[in-house]
C-alpha positions as CSV (number, residue, x, y, z in Angstrom):
1,X,-27.8,0.0,-12.0
2,X,-26.4,3.5,-11.3
3,X,-22.9,4.3,-10.0
4,X,-22.7,7.8,-8.6
5,X,-20.8,9.8,-6.0
6,X,-21.7,9.5,-2.3
7,X,-24.2,11.9,-0.9
8,X,-24.9,13.0,2.7
9,X,-28.4,11.3,2.6
10,X,-26.7,8.0,1.9
11,X,-25.6,7.4,5.5
12,X,-28.8,5.5,6.4
13,X,-28.9,3.6,3.2
14,X,-25.3,2.5,3.7
15,X,-26.0,1.3,7.2
16,X,-29.0,-0.7,5.9
17,X,-26.8,-2.1,3.1
18,X,-24.3,-3.4,5.6
19,X,-26.9,-5.0,7.8
20,X,-28.8,-6.5,4.9
21,X,-25.8,-7.9,3.0
22,X,-23.6,-9.1,5.8
23,X,-20.0,-9.8,4.6
24,X,-19.7,-7.4,1.7
25,X,-16.0,-6.3,1.7
26,X,-13.7,-7.3,-1.1
27,X,-10.7,-5.2,-0.2
28,X,-8.1,-6.5,2.3
29,X,-7.7,-5.3,5.8
30,X,-4.2,-4.0,5.5
31,X,-2.6,-1.9,8.3
32,X,-4.0,0.4,9.8
33,X,-7.3,-1.3,8.9
34,X,-6.6,-4.2,11.3
35,X,-7.5,-4.9,14.9
36,X,-6.9,-3.3,17.3
37,X,-6.2,-0.3,15.2
38,X,-9.5,-0.1,13.2
39,X,-13.0,-1.6,13.4
40,X,-16.0,-1.2,11.1
41,X,-16.1,1.4,8.4
42,X,-17.4,4.6,10.0
43,X,-20.1,5.8,7.6
44,X,-20.5,9.2,9.1
45,X,-16.8,9.9,8.8
46,X,-16.8,8.5,5.3
47,X,-19.5,10.9,4.1
48,X,-17.9,14.0,5.8
49,X,-14.5,13.1,4.5
50,X,-15.7,12.5,0.9
51,X,-17.7,15.7,0.8
52,X,-14.8,17.9,1.8
53,X,-12.9,17.2,-1.4
54,X,-9.6,18.2,0.1
55,X,-6.5,17.9,-2.2
56,X,-5.3,14.4,-1.7
57,X,-8.5,13.5,0.1
58,X,-10.6,10.4,-0.4
59,X,-13.4,10.0,-3.0
60,X,-16.4,7.7,-2.6
61,X,-19.0,6.2,-4.9
62,X,-22.1,4.0,-4.4
63,X,-23.9,1.6,-6.7
64,X,-27.7,2.0,-6.6
65,X,-30.2,-0.4,-7.9
66,X,-34.0,-0.2,-7.6
67,X,-33.6,2.6,-5.0
68,X,-31.2,0.5,-2.8
69,X,-27.5,0.8,-2.2
70,X,-25.8,-2.4,-3.5
71,X,-22.2,-1.4,-3.5
72,X,-19.6,1.1,-2.2
73,X,-16.1,2.1,-3.3
74,X,-13.7,4.5,-1.6
75,X,-10.4,5.6,-3.1
76,X,-7.6,7.9,-2.1
77,X,-4.6,9.4,-4.0
78,X,-1.1,9.0,-2.7
79,X,1.5,11.7,-2.6
80,X,1.6,13.7,-5.8
81,X,-1.6,12.0,-7.1
82,X,0.2,9.7,-9.6
83,X,-1.1,6.7,-7.7
84,X,-4.6,6.0,-6.3
85,X,-5.6,3.2,-3.9
86,X,-9.0,1.5,-3.7
87,X,-9.1,1.5,0.1
88,X,-12.6,0.1,0.5
89,X,-14.7,-1.9,-1.9
90,X,-18.0,-3.4,-0.9
91,X,-20.7,-5.3,-2.9
92,X,-23.3,-7.9,-2.1
93,X,-21.9,-11.5,-2.1
94,X,-23.2,-12.4,-5.6
95,X,-22.6,-9.0,-7.2
96,X,-19.0,-9.1,-8.4
97,X,-20.1,-7.2,-11.6
98,X,-21.3,-4.3,-9.3
99,X,-17.9,-4.2,-7.6
100,X,-16.2,-4.2,-11.0
101,X,-18.3,-1.3,-12.2
102,X,-17.4,0.6,-9.0
103,X,-13.6,0.3,-9.5
104,X,-13.9,1.1,-13.2
105,X,-15.5,4.4,-12.0
106,X,-12.5,4.9,-9.6
107,X,-10.1,4.3,-12.5
108,X,-12.0,6.8,-14.6
109,X,-11.9,9.5,-11.9
110,X,-8.2,8.8,-11.2
111,X,-7.4,9.1,-14.9
112,X,-9.2,12.4,-15.1
113,X,-6.9,13.7,-12.4
114,X,-3.8,12.6,-14.3
115,X,-3.1,9.5,-12.2
116,X,-1.1,6.7,-13.8
117,X,-2.1,3.7,-11.7
118,X,-4.8,2.5,-9.4
119,X,-4.0,-0.3,-6.9
120,X,-6.4,-2.8,-5.3
121,X,-5.4,-5.2,-2.5
122,X,-7.7,-8.1,-1.7
123,X,-7.5,-11.2,0.5
124,X,-6.0,-14.3,-1.1
125,X,-8.6,-16.9,-2.2
126,X,-11.3,-14.2,-2.0
127,X,-13.6,-12.4,-4.5
128,X,-10.9,-9.9,-5.4
129,X,-9.4,-11.9,-8.3
130,X,-12.6,-12.2,-10.2
131,X,-13.6,-8.6,-9.5
132,X,-10.1,-7.4,-10.6
133,X,-10.3,-9.4,-13.8
134,X,-13.7,-8.0,-14.7
135,X,-12.3,-4.4,-14.4
136,X,-9.1,-5.1,-16.3
137,X,-6.8,-5.0,-13.2
138,X,-3.8,-7.3,-13.2
139,X,-2.2,-9.1,-10.3
140,X,1.4,-8.1,-9.8
141,X,2.5,-9.7,-6.5
142,X,1.2,-11.0,-3.2
143,X,2.0,-10.3,0.4
144,X,1.9,-11.8,3.9
145,X,0.9,-9.7,6.9
146,X,2.6,-10.8,10.1
147,X,2.0,-9.6,13.7
148,X,4.1,-9.7,16.8
149,X,2.2,-9.7,20.1
150,X,3.0,-7.3,22.9
151,X,5.5,-8.2,25.5
152,X,8.3,-9.3,23.1
153,X,12.0,-8.9,24.0
154,X,14.8,-8.2,21.6
155,X,18.5,-8.9,22.3
156,X,20.7,-5.9,21.9
157,X,23.7,-7.9,20.7
158,X,25.2,-8.0,17.2
159,X,23.2,-4.9,16.1
160,X,23.5,-3.3,12.7
161,X,22.6,0.3,13.5
162,X,20.7,2.5,11.0
163,X,20.5,6.3,10.7
164,X,17.5,8.5,9.9
165,X,16.7,8.9,6.2
166,X,17.7,12.2,4.7
167,X,16.5,14.1,1.6
168,X,19.9,13.4,0.0
169,X,19.2,9.7,0.1
170,X,16.4,9.8,-2.5
171,X,18.4,8.7,-5.6
172,X,20.3,6.0,-3.6
173,X,17.1,4.6,-2.2
174,X,15.5,4.5,-5.6
175,X,18.5,2.4,-6.8
176,X,17.9,0.1,-3.8
177,X,14.3,-0.3,-4.8
178,X,15.4,-1.1,-8.4
179,X,17.8,-3.7,-7.1
180,X,15.5,-5.4,-4.5
181,X,12.2,-5.4,-6.4
182,X,11.7,-7.7,-9.4
183,X,11.1,-6.0,-12.8
184,X,7.5,-7.1,-13.2
185,X,6.6,-5.5,-9.9
186,X,8.5,-2.3,-10.8
187,X,6.6,-2.2,-14.1
188,X,3.4,-2.2,-12.1
189,X,4.5,0.2,-9.3
190,X,7.2,2.6,-10.4
191,X,9.7,2.7,-13.3
192,X,11.0,6.3,-12.7
193,X,12.2,8.3,-9.7
194,X,9.0,10.4,-9.9
195,X,6.7,7.4,-9.9
196,X,8.7,5.8,-7.0
197,X,8.3,9.0,-4.9
198,X,4.6,8.9,-5.6
199,X,4.3,5.5,-3.8
200,X,4.7,7.3,-0.4
201,X,1.4,6.7,1.4
202,X,0.6,10.2,2.4
203,X,-1.0,13.3,1.1
204,X,2.3,15.0,0.5
205,X,5.6,13.6,-0.8
206,X,8.1,12.4,1.8
207,X,10.0,15.1,3.8
208,X,12.7,14.7,6.5
209,X,11.2,14.4,10.0
210,X,12.7,13.2,13.2
211,X,9.3,13.3,15.0
212,X,5.8,12.4,14.2
213,X,4.0,9.1,13.6
214,X,6.0,8.0,10.5
215,X,9.8,7.6,10.6
216,X,12.3,6.2,8.1
217,X,15.8,4.8,8.5
218,X,18.5,3.5,6.2
219,X,21.5,1.2,6.6
220,X,24.7,1.9,4.9
221,X,27.9,-0.1,4.4
222,X,30.7,2.0,2.9
223,X,29.1,3.6,-0.1
224,X,26.4,0.9,-0.5
225,X,22.8,1.2,0.7
226,X,22.0,-2.0,2.6
227,X,18.4,-1.5,3.6
228,X,15.5,0.8,4.3
229,X,13.0,0.8,7.1
230,X,9.8,2.8,7.7
231,X,8.1,2.6,11.1
232,X,4.5,4.0,11.5
233,X,3.0,4.4,15.0
234,X,-0.8,4.1,15.3
235,X,-2.9,4.6,18.3
236,X,-3.0,1.0,19.4
237,X,-0.5,-0.8,17.1
238,X,2.7,-0.2,15.0
239,X,3.6,-1.1,11.4
240,X,7.0,-1.7,9.8
241,X,8.1,-2.0,6.2
242,X,11.6,-3.3,5.4
243,X,13.6,-3.6,2.2
244,X,17.0,-5.2,1.9
245,X,19.5,-5.2,-0.9
246,X,19.8,-8.7,-2.4
247,X,23.6,-8.7,-1.6
248,X,22.8,-8.3,2.1
249,X,19.8,-10.5,2.6
250,X,21.7,-12.7,5.1
251,X,21.8,-9.6,7.4
252,X,18.0,-9.4,7.6
253,X,18.0,-10.8,11.2
254,X,20.3,-8.1,12.4
255,X,18.4,-5.3,10.6
256,X,15.1,-6.6,12.0
257,X,16.4,-6.7,15.6
258,X,17.5,-3.1,15.3
259,X,14.1,-2.2,13.7
260,X,12.2,-3.8,16.7
261,X,14.2,-1.6,19.1
262,X,12.6,1.4,17.5
263,X,9.1,0.4,18.5
264,X,7.3,-0.2,21.8
265,X,7.0,-3.8,23.1
266,X,3.7,-2.7,24.8
267,X,1.7,-2.7,21.5
268,X,1.3,-5.2,18.6
269,X,3.7,-4.8,15.7
270,X,2.7,-5.6,12.1
271,X,5.0,-6.1,9.1
272,X,4.5,-7.1,5.5
273,X,6.6,-9.5,3.5
274,X,6.0,-9.7,-0.2
275,X,6.3,-12.9,-2.2
276,X,9.8,-11.9,-3.5
277,X,11.0,-11.4,0.1
278,X,11.4,-14.9,1.5
279,X,14.4,-13.8,3.6
280,X,12.1,-11.4,5.4
281,X,9.4,-14.0,6.0
282,X,11.9,-16.3,7.5
283,X,13.5,-13.6,9.7
284,X,10.2,-12.3,11.2
285,X,9.1,-15.9,12.0
286,X,12.4,-16.5,13.9
287,X,11.7,-13.4,16.0
288,X,8.2,-14.6,16.9
289,X,5.9,-13.0,14.4
290,X,2.9,-15.1,13.2
291,X,1.0,-14.9,10.0
292,X,-2.2,-12.7,10.3
293,X,-3.4,-12.5,6.6
294,X,-2.4,-13.2,3.0
295,X,-3.2,-10.7,0.3
296,X,-3.1,-10.3,-3.5
297,X,-2.1,-7.0,-5.1
298,X,-3.7,-5.8,-8.3
299,X,-3.0,-2.7,-10.5
300,X,-4.7,-1.0,-13.4
301,X,-2.3,1.1,-15.6
302,X,-3.9,4.2,-16.9
303,X,-1.1,5.5,-19.0
304,X,0.9,3.7,-21.7
305,X,4.6,4.1,-22.0
306,X,6.0,5.3,-25.3
307,X,9.6,5.4,-26.5
308,X,10.9,8.9,-27.1
309,X,13.7,9.5,-29.7
310,X,16.8,11.1,-28.0
311,X,20.1,12.4,-29.4
312,X,23.2,10.6,-27.9
313,X,26.9,11.0,-28.5
314,X,28.1,8.8,-31.4
315,X,31.2,6.6,-31.0
316,X,33.2,7.1,-34.1
317,X,35.4,4.1,-34.9
318,X,38.6,4.6,-36.9
319,X,38.8,8.4,-37.1
């Protein structure tokens, strides 16, 4: 079997692979890859996007055996390039070893570009766990994807108002992340401010913006950061991410009501609650969200942490 980069002439072979193999996808359909926002993988766009090789653009590989395409992997760097995501992974139903070889190639490419991590998200109880294990990826958390149907109504009483995120909030938000996310998850995702900034799912690092399709808000109480919200507007649906400080989890309903006033009731709203956010799962269900999918998250660390000696001020006792 040969794993190689995608070529323009592969469009026909990819379409034949999809028709022949049927249900081939191993990766999860996380937003915006959910209906009504996204449908089947557009092979023509995939090829043109991969060949452009823009900074921060996607990369694609195929697995070929006996002249046939038997697998496909697509990956994309996040802001700064320290993190890569396996956005699409396809292999024939009985070819988990093919899928593992493909994501090992993704990891090798990411490492050659100085990335520190590669993430893979797969449906719970699917093939992803076996494929991840074969390629030395480790599970670090799970998530539930919820959806709220159009036509919802939100009460405007007892609101906890937020303000737009500013550049000066970066250090405080990192401290919120450190407080709200368990240590094993932080070890998999981000242990430093630089790594946390690289989790932003765009080509460039986050910048203040009061317009556009992606907006962020923060809640404050005195000098404390209570919570953080990101709202992303798609063409046919909307997506929210919410993080609340553990001391203020009982305010999640108030924060969620304010968040839903920032989106349109005319389109579906999606939100993710991770396994360490039971307060958020409860809050979204009380508002009317229902469970759409359950996913497992895997990571492959490409760089080992080392302890560096450092001079510090000595405390002299008795003189």
